[in-house]
C-alpha positions, 0 to 999 in steps of 0.5 A: 487525516494521516495514516502511518505506514512506518515510523518514517512515513505517513500518508494523507487518507484522502490520497489513498487509492487502495490497500492491498495484501501482498500475499493474496495479490502476488501469489493467488491466481489469476491476480498474481500476474496482474499485480506482479506486472503492475508492481514491476512497472511501478518500480521501473517508473520509480513510483515505489517506496519501501518502508518495510524493515522486515517481511513486507505484508502490504502495499498502499497505492496513493495519488497526489497531484496526478502522480502515483506512489506505491508504499510497501509496508510490513503492516498487514492490510487488515491492520491498516484498515482497522486503524483507519476505521478506528480513527475515522469510522467505517469505510 
């Protein structure tokens, strides 16, 4: 089962660790510092792939074969969750 994050990127739903809203996780305190630090470290490690062609709204953390990837997308976290629930049932 796949979740499409953009026209160019789909991920397997069983690889998804978490789906996060960029506004609430990078602006709201106290979580903002933790999230910004996490994203900075992931970027330095080459673990981020940006698939947003417009303003990024969310990021999806996945793990495959013990390796982590962070996908940034312009699709909101609420829309991503709705797509998963419509296709695969409530999570």
